[in-house]
C-alpha positions in Angstrom: 18.9 0.3 8.2 15.4 -1.1 8.2 13.2 -1.5 5.0 9.4 -1.0 5.5 6.8 -2.3 3.1 2.7 -2.0 3.4 1.2 -5.2 4.9 0.0 -6.6 1.9 3.7 -6.8 0.1 4.8 -10.2 1.3 1.2 -11.7 -0.2 2.8 -10.6 -3.8 3.6 -13.4 -5.9 3.7 -13.3 -10.0 1.6 -15.1 -11.3 3.3 -16.0 -14.8 1.6 -17.5 -17.6 -1.8 -16.6 -16.0 -1.1 -13.0 -16.5 -2.8 -11.4 -19.0 -1.0 -8.6 -19.4 2.6 -9.9 -19.3 5.8 -7.2 -18.0 7.6 -9.1 -20.7 5.4 -7.6 -23.3 6.3 -4.0 -24.9 9.0 -3.0 -22.3 12.5 -2.9 -23.1 14.2 -5.5 -21.0 17.8 -3.8 -19.6 20.7 -6.4 -18.5 22.2 -5.4 -15.3 26.5 -5.7 -15.5 26.4 -9.1 -13.0 23.8 -11.0 -15.0 25.2 -9.7 -18.6 28.7 -11.6 -17.1 26.6 -14.7 -16.5 25.2 -14.7 -19.8 28.8 -14.4 -21.5 29.6 -17.7 -19.7 26.5 -19.5 -19.6 26.7 -22.7 -22.0 24.9 -24.3 -24.3 21.7 -23.4 -26.4 20.1 -21.1 -23.7 23.6 -19.0 -23.5 24.0 -18.9 -27.5 20.1 -17.6 -28.0 21.0 -15.2 -24.9 23.8 -13.6 -26.3 22.6 -13.4 -30.1 19.6 -11.1 -28.4 21.8 -9.3 -26.3 22.1 -5.5 -27.6 23.7 -2.7 -26.7 21.9 1.0 -26.6 22.9 4.4 -25.6 21.2 3.9 -22.2 22.5 0.1 -21.6 22.2 -4.0 -22.4 19.1 -5.2 -23.6 17.4 -7.9 -25.1 16.5 -7.6 -28.9 12.7 -7.7 -28.7 10.3 -9.4 -31.8 8.7 -7.5 -33.7 5.2 -8.4 -31.9 6.7 -6.7 -28.8 7.6 -9.6 -26.8 11.1 -10.5 -25.1 12.3 -13.4 -27.1 12.4 -15.7 -24.3 8.8 -15.5 -23.4 7.4 -18.6 -24.8 4.4 -19.9 -26.3 3.3 -20.7 -23.2 3.9 -17.3 -21.0 7.0 -18.9 -19.7 10.5 -17.7 -19.6 12.7 -19.8 -21.7 15.5 -18.9 -19.6 14.2 -19.4 -16.2 13.1 -23.1 -17.3 16.7 -23.6 -18.6 18.6 -22.3 -15.8 16.7 -20.9 -13.2 15.2 -17.2 -11.6 18.9 -16.5 -10.5 19.6 -16.1 -14.3 17.5 -13.3 -14.9 18.1 -9.7 -14.9 17.6 -7.5 -11.9 14.9 -5.5 -13.5 13.0 -9.2 -14.2 13.6 -10.0 -10.9 12.5 -7.1 -9.2 9.2 -6.0 -11.3 6.8 -4.5 -10.1 8.6 -3.4 -6.8 9.4 0.6 -6.4 11.8 1.9 -3.6 11.9 5.1 -1.7 15.4 6.0 0.1 15.0 7.9 3.4 18.1 8.8 5.7 16.9 6.0 8.2 15.3 3.2 5.9 14.2 1.9 2.9 10.4 1.8 1.5 9.6 -1.3 -0.8 6.1 -0.7 -2.7 4.5 -3.0 -5.1 3.7 -1.0 -8.7 0.0 -0.6 -9.9 0.9 -1.7 -13.6 1.1 -5.0 -12.5 -2.2 -6.8 -12.4 -1.7 -9.2 -9.6 0.0 -6.1 -7.6 -3.3 -4.1 -8.8 -5.0 -7.1 -7.8 -3.9 -7.2 -4.2 -3.6 -3.6 -3.8 -7.3 -3.0 -4.2 -8.8 -5.6 -2.8 -7.0 -5.2 0.7 -9.8 -5.2 3.5 -7.2 -4.4 6.2 -6.1 -1.0 7.0 -2.5 -0.3 5.4 0.4 0.0 7.8 3.8 0.2 6.9 5.7 -2.6 8.6 10.0 -3.7 9.1 10.8 -6.0 6.2 14.2 -6.4 7.0 16.8 -4.8 9.2 20.8 -4.5 7.7 22.0 -3.2 11.1 21.3 -1.3 14.2 22.8 1.7 13.7 20.1 4.8 14.0 20.3 7.4 11.1 19.0 11.0 11.7 16.5 12.5 9.6 16.6 15.5 7.3 14.2 18.3 8.2 12.2 17.6 5.1 12.2 14.0 5.3 10.6 14.5 8.9 7.9 16.9 7.0 7.2 14.1 4.5 6.9 11.2 6.7 4.8 13.2 9.7 2.2 15.0 6.6 1.6 11.3 5.1 1.1 9.8 8.5 -1.7 12.4 9.3 -3.1 11.6 5.4 -3.1 7.8 6.2 -5.0 8.5 9.1 -7.6 10.9 7.6 -7.7 8.3 4.0 -8.8 5.1 7.0 -10.9 7.5 8.7 -14.5 6.1 7.0 -16.5 7.7 8.9 -16.7 10.5 5.5 -16.7 9.6 1.9 -13.8 9.3 -0.1 -14.3 12.9 -1.9 -14.8 14.3 1.2 -11.5 12.6 2.6 -9.9 14.0 -0.7 -10.8 17.2 -0.3 -9.2 17.2 3.4 -5.9 16.0 2.2 -5.9 18.9 -0.2 -6.6 21.5 2.4 -4.0 20.2 4.9 -1.1 19.9 2.8 -1.9 23.1 1.2 -2.3 21.6 -2.0 -4.2 23.7 -4.9 -6.0 21.4 -7.0 -5.8 22.8 -10.5 -10.0 23.4 -11.7 -9.9 21.4 -15.0 -12.6 18.9 -16.6 -12.1 15.6 -17.7 -12.0 16.6 -21.0 -8.9 19.2 -20.6 -7.1 16.5 -18.7 -7.7 13.8 -21.1 -6.1 16.6 -23.9 -3.2 17.2 -21.3 -2.7 13.2 -20.9 -2.8 12.9 -25.2 -0.2 15.6 -25.2 2.4 12.5 -23.2 4.0 9.9 -24.3 1.7 6.9 -24.8 2.6 3.4 -24.5 -0.2 1.2 -25.6 -3.2 2.2 -28.0 -5.6 1.1 -25.6 -4.7 4.0 -23.0 -5.9 5.9 -26.2 -9.3 4.3 -25.8 -9.8 5.1 -22.1 -8.8 8.7 -22.5 -11.9 8.7 -25.1 -14.3 7.3 -22.3 -12.3 10.2 -19.9 -13.7 12.9 -22.2 -17.3 12.3 -21.6 -17.0 11.4 -17.9 -17.4 13.5 -14.5 -15.1 14.0 -11.7 -18.5 14.1 -9.2 -20.3 10.7 -10.5 -20.9 8.7 -7.2 -19.3 5.0 -7.3 -20.0 4.3 -3.4 -19.6 0.1 -4.2 -15.9 1.0 -4.8 -15.3 3.4 -1.7 -12.9 1.0 -0.3 -10.8 0.3 -3.7 -10.5 4.3 -4.1 -9.5 4.8 -0.5 -6.3 2.0 -1.1 -6.0 3.5 -4.4 -5.3 6.9 -3.0 -2.9 5.5 -0.3 -1.1 3.9 -3.3 -0.1 7.1 -4.9 0.4 8.8 -1.7 2.8 6.3 -0.6 4.7 6.2 -3.9 4.7 9.7 -5.1 5.5 11.9 -1.9 8.5 10.4 -0.5 11.3 11.8 -2.4 9.3 15.3 -1.9 12.0 18.1 -1.4 10.3 20.8 0.1 6.7 21.4 1.7 5.4 22.9 -1.8 7.2 20.3 -3.7 4.7 17.7 -1.5 1.7 19.5 -2.1 2.4 19.2 -6.0 2.9 15.5 -5.0 -0.4 15.3 -3.1 -2.0 17.2 -6.3 -0.8 14.5 -8.8 -2.1 11.5 -6.2 -5.8 13.4 -6.0 -5.5 13.8 -9.6 -4.5 9.7 -10.3 -7.1 8.6 -8.1 -9.6 11.1 -9.8 -9.2 9.9 -13.1 -9.4 6.4 -12.4 -12.6 6.9 -10.6 -13.9 8.9 -13.4 -12.9 6.4 -15.8 -15.0 3.7 -13.5 -18.1 5.6 -13.7 -17.8 6.1 -17.4 -17.9 2.4 -17.7 -21.0 2.2 -15.4 -22.9 4.7 -17.6 -21.9 3.3 -20.7 -22.3 -0.3 -19.8 -24.5 -0.4 -16.8 -21.9 -1.9 -14.9 -18.0 -1.3 -13.9 -16.5 -4.4 -12.3 -13.6 -5.0 -9.9 -12.0 -6.2 -12.5 -12.4 -3.1 -14.9 -11.0 -0.8 -11.7 -7.8 -3.1 -11.6 -7.5 -2.5 -15.4 -7.8 1.0 -15.6 -5.5 1.8 -12.9 -2.9 -1.0 -14.2 -2.8 0.9 -17.9 -2.9 4.1 -16.2 0.3 3.2 -14.2 1.7 1.6 -17.3 1.1 5.1 -19.1 2.0 7.6 -16.1 3.8 6.2 -13.5 6.2 4.3 -15.8 7.1 6.9 -17.9 9.4 9.6 -15.6 8.9 12.1 -18.5 4.9 11.3 -18.0 5.0 11.6 -14.2 7.4 15.0 -14.3 4.9 16.6 -16.6 2.2 16.3 -14.5 3.3 17.0 -11.4 5.2 20.5 -13.0 1.2 21.4 -14.2 0.5 21.1 -9.8 3.3 23.6 -9.3 2.1 26.0 -11.9 
C-alpha cells in the first residue's frame, strides 16, 4: 500500500523556537501508550518532572498544562526540555506528527500538512509549482481494490484539481465551476451571517473573535488579484484534506461547499484587512489561514457543524 503526499510535503521542517504560534501552547498534549511506558521508566530529574505532570483524563493521558496554557516542558527559549534531555524519540506521537493529517483509502494512505501550523501555511500558500500527489513511501506490492465511492472521490477530485490549476480563469470563476461540476449548492449567506454562525461554535482563541468582527464588515466579492495563486493553493488544500472521507456524492458536494466556504472566508478577511489598512500582506493571509484552521479544522465538532449546514 502506497502513501501519497503533495509535492511540497517533504520541504516541511518544524521551526521550533522561531515559531510565533507554538503548537506547545493552548493544546492538550496527549501521550500515546508507547510513550507513556518510556516515561514510566525514564530516569533522572527529567523523568521525575515528566511523571509529575502526567494526568489521566476520560479520553486519555496528557500533561497538566501551565496556567498560561503552555506545555510544562516548553522552556523560555521556546524549545522542548524533553527533546533537549532525551532526544526526539521521547516525545509523544501527537508532538511528532503535528501538523500532519492522514486520509485513508482501500489502496493508499494520503498525508498532508495542516494550515494551523504557521510554517506549514507558509509552505502551502507560497507554492508556485502545480500541486501534484507523489508516492511518498510503499509498504508492499499487493494491489487493493477501491470501493465505488472511493473511485468517485478520486476521479472527481482529480477533475477539481485540474480546474483549480487552470490559471486562464480567475479564482472566483474556478470556484463557481467546481461547485457546478460537484452538484454543490453553496448557501447564499453574507459574511456577516457566516460570522454569526462561527460565533456560535466552540472558540479556542480570542483573536478569532477579532477576525470574526472583521468578517462582519467584509465582502465575498472584493477583488484580491494579488493573491490569485495563494488562494488557488488554499482552495486545493481544503479540497484535498476534506473530500477524501466523503461517503456519497451528496457528502462530497457538502464537503466541496465547506472548502468553498473556508476559501471564501479567508479571502474576505484578507479583503477586509486591505480595506482597513490599505494593504494585506502575505503574512496576513497566512495568519488568517492559520487561525481559521486552528478554530475550525482542529475541532471535529466545528467542522461537522459547518458541513451539516451545507447538507441542509
